[in-house]
C-alpha positions in Angstrom: -1.0 1.6 -15.9 -4.7 0.8 -15.4 -4.6 -1.4 -18.5 -1.5 -3.1 -17.2 -3.3 -3.8 -13.9 -6.3 -5.3 -15.6 -4.2 -7.6 -17.8 -2.1 -8.5 -14.8 -5.1 -9.4 -12.7 -6.5 -11.6 -15.5 -3.1 -13.4 -15.9 -2.9 -13.9 -12.1 -6.4 -15.5 -12.1 -5.3 -18.0 -14.7 -2.2 -18.9 -12.7 0.3 -17.4 -15.1 3.0 -17.7 -12.4 2.8 -21.5 -12.7 3.9 -21.1 -16.3 6.0 -18.0 -16.0 8.7 -19.3 -18.3 6.1 -19.6 -21.1 5.0 -16.0 -20.5 8.7 -14.8 -20.7 9.2 -16.7 -23.9 6.1 -15.1 -25.5 7.1 -11.6 -24.3 10.7 -12.0 -25.5 9.5 -13.1 -28.9 7.3 -10.1 -29.2 10.2 -7.9 -28.1 12.6 -9.4 -30.6 10.2 -9.2 -33.5 9.4 -5.5 -33.0 13.0 -4.7 -32.2 14.4 -6.4 -35.3 11.7 -5.6 -37.9 10.0 -2.3 -36.7 12.4 -0.1 -34.8 15.0 2.1 -36.3 17.9 1.2 -34.1 20.3 3.6 -35.7 18.9 6.1 -33.2 18.1 5.8 -29.5 14.6 4.4 -29.8 13.9 1.9 -27.0 12.8 4.6 -24.6 11.2 6.9 -27.2 8.9 9.5 -25.5 5.1 9.3 -25.8 2.8 6.5 -27.0 1.9 7.9 -30.4 3.1 4.9 -32.6 4.5 1.4 -32.3 8.1 2.6 -31.9 7.2 4.8 -28.9 4.9 2.2 -27.5 7.5 -0.5 -27.7 8.7 0.2 -24.2 5.4 -1.0 -22.8 6.3 -4.6 -23.7 9.4 -4.3 -21.5 7.6 -2.5 -18.7 4.9 -5.1 -18.5 7.5 -7.9 -18.4 9.0 -6.2 -15.4 5.6 -5.8 -13.7 4.7 -9.5 -14.1 8.2 -10.6 -13.0 7.7 -8.6 -9.8 4.5 -10.5 -9.1 6.2 -13.8 -9.9 9.1 -13.0 -7.5 6.7 -12.2 -4.8 5.8 -15.8 -4.5 9.3 -17.1 -4.6 11.5 -17.9 -1.6 15.2 -16.7 -1.7 18.1 -17.6 0.6 20.2 -15.0 2.4 23.0 -15.9 0.0 20.8 -15.1 -3.1 19.8 -11.9 -1.5 23.4 -10.8 -0.9 24.2 -11.7 -4.5 21.3 -9.6 -5.6 22.5 -6.6 -3.6 25.8 -6.7 -5.5 24.0 -7.3 -8.8 21.9 -4.2 -8.7 24.9 -2.0 -8.2 26.7 -3.5 -11.2 23.6 -3.5 -13.4 22.8 0.2 -12.7 26.3 1.2 -13.6 26.2 -0.8 -16.8 22.8 0.6 -17.6 24.0 4.2 -17.6 27.5 3.7 -19.0 26.2 1.6 -21.9 23.8 4.3 -23.0 26.5 6.9 -22.9 28.9 4.7 -24.9 26.3 3.8 -27.5 25.5 7.5 -28.0 29.2 8.2 -28.6 29.8 5.3 -30.9 27.0 5.3 -33.5 27.1 1.7 -34.7 26.7 0.3 -31.2 23.1 1.8 -31.3 22.0 -1.4 -32.9 22.6 -3.3 -29.6 20.8 -0.7 -27.5 18.6 -3.5 -26.1 21.5 -4.3 -23.7 20.6 -1.1 -21.8 17.1 -2.5 -21.1 18.6 -5.9 -20.3 20.7 -4.2 -17.6 17.6 -2.3 -16.4 15.7 -5.6 -16.2 18.5 -7.3 -14.2 18.6 -4.2 -11.9 14.9 -4.4 -11.3 15.0 -8.2 -10.5 18.0 -7.8 -8.2 16.3 -5.0 -6.3 13.1 -7.1 -5.9 15.0 -10.2 -4.7 17.1 -8.1 -2.2 13.9 -6.4 -0.9 12.2 -9.8 -0.4 14.9 -11.0 1.9 13.4 -11.2 5.4 16.6 -10.1 7.1 16.6 -6.8 5.2 12.9 -6.3 5.8 13.3 -6.8 9.6 16.1 -4.2 9.6 14.0 -1.7 7.6 11.0 -2.1 9.9 13.2 -1.0 12.8 14.0 2.3 11.0 10.8 4.3 11.5 12.0 7.2 9.3 12.7 4.9 6.4 9.4 3.2 6.8 7.5 6.5 6.7 9.4 7.6 3.6 8.7 4.2 1.9 5.0 4.4 2.7 4.8 7.9 1.4 6.6 7.0 -1.8 4.2 4.0 -2.2 1.2 6.3 -1.7 2.2 8.5 -4.6 3.5 5.7 -6.9 0.6 6.1 -9.4 1.1 9.9 -9.5 4.9 9.4 -10.0 4.1 7.1 -13.0 1.8 9.6 -14.5 4.2 12.6 -14.3 7.5 10.9 -15.0 7.2 10.8 -18.8 6.7 14.6 -19.1 9.4 15.4 -16.6 12.0 13.0 -17.9 11.4 14.2 -21.5 11.8 17.8 -20.4 14.9 17.1 -18.4 16.6 15.2 -21.2 17.9 18.6 -22.6 20.2 18.8 -19.6 23.5 16.9 -19.0 24.0 13.8 -16.9 24.0 13.6 -13.8 22.3 16.9 -13.2 19.2 15.8 -15.2 18.9 12.7 -13.1 18.8 14.5 -9.7 16.5 17.2 -11.0 14.2 14.6 -12.5 13.9 12.7 -9.3 13.2 15.9 -7.3 10.6 17.2 -9.8 8.9 13.8 -10.0 8.4 13.7 -6.3 7.3 17.4 -6.2 4.7 17.1 -9.0 3.5 13.7 -7.9 2.8 15.1 -4.4 0.9 18.0 -5.9 -1.1 15.7 -8.2 -2.0 13.5 -5.2 -3.1 16.5 -3.2 -5.3 17.6 -6.2 -6.7 14.1 -6.6 -7.6 13.8 -2.9 -9.3 17.2 -3.0 -11.3 16.2 -6.0 -12.3 12.9 -4.5 -13.3 14.5 -1.2 -15.3 17.1 -3.1 -17.2 14.4 -5.1 -17.9 12.5 -1.9 -19.1 15.6 -0.2 -21.5 16.5 -3.1 -22.8 12.9 -3.2 -23.4 13.1 0.5 -25.4 16.3 0.2 -27.3 14.9 -2.7 -28.2 11.7 -0.8 -29.3 13.7 2.3 -31.6 15.9 0.2 -33.2 12.9 -1.5 -33.8 11.3 1.9 
C-alpha cells in the first residue's frame, strides 16, 4: 500500500487525471496480457493469496486501477440523478460479484471468464464512490453523529485493515458462504483495532525515548 501511495502521488503530480482514459487503456492492456498469457484460468486465480509470483501479484494491477479511479472520481461532479443510479448499481453489482464466483466454481469451463467477477467488483467500487460523493447523501450522513463516528473510526484503521485482510480472508476461505464473510469482517475489524493499538503504543514509546534522549543531550 505504501508503494501504491508513492506511485499514486507521482501520477497525481504529473496530472494523470487529465489523461485518465490513457491510464485506463494502459492498465487494461497490462491486465489482458497477463490474464491471457500468464494466468491459469482453469482455476480460481484472479484473487490468489499472497504475492509470491506473477499470478498471485496479478490482483495488484486491478487494485491500483481502483485506487487511481477513486482519485479521479474525487475531482468529478455528479448530478443527483447519477448518484441515485449509482446507488442502484452497487446493489446489482455486488450480487453479480458473489453469484458469478459461485456459478464459475460450479461450472468449470466458466472459470476462463472469471475476470467478470473483478469487473463487477470494479463497477461496485465506482458506484459506491459516486454515491458517496453526492452532496445530498453527505449532508444526511453528517447529521447522524453515530454514523460519522463509526466512519471516522473505520478510516483511522484503514491501513491496519488492509494489512490484516489477506491473512484473515485466506484463513476464512475454508468456511462456507455467507458465514465466512461475516466472520471475516468481524475478525478484520478486531485485529485491525489491535494492530492500531500496538502501532500507537510503539510510536508513543519511540517518541518518549527520543524525548528522553534529547533532554539528556541538552
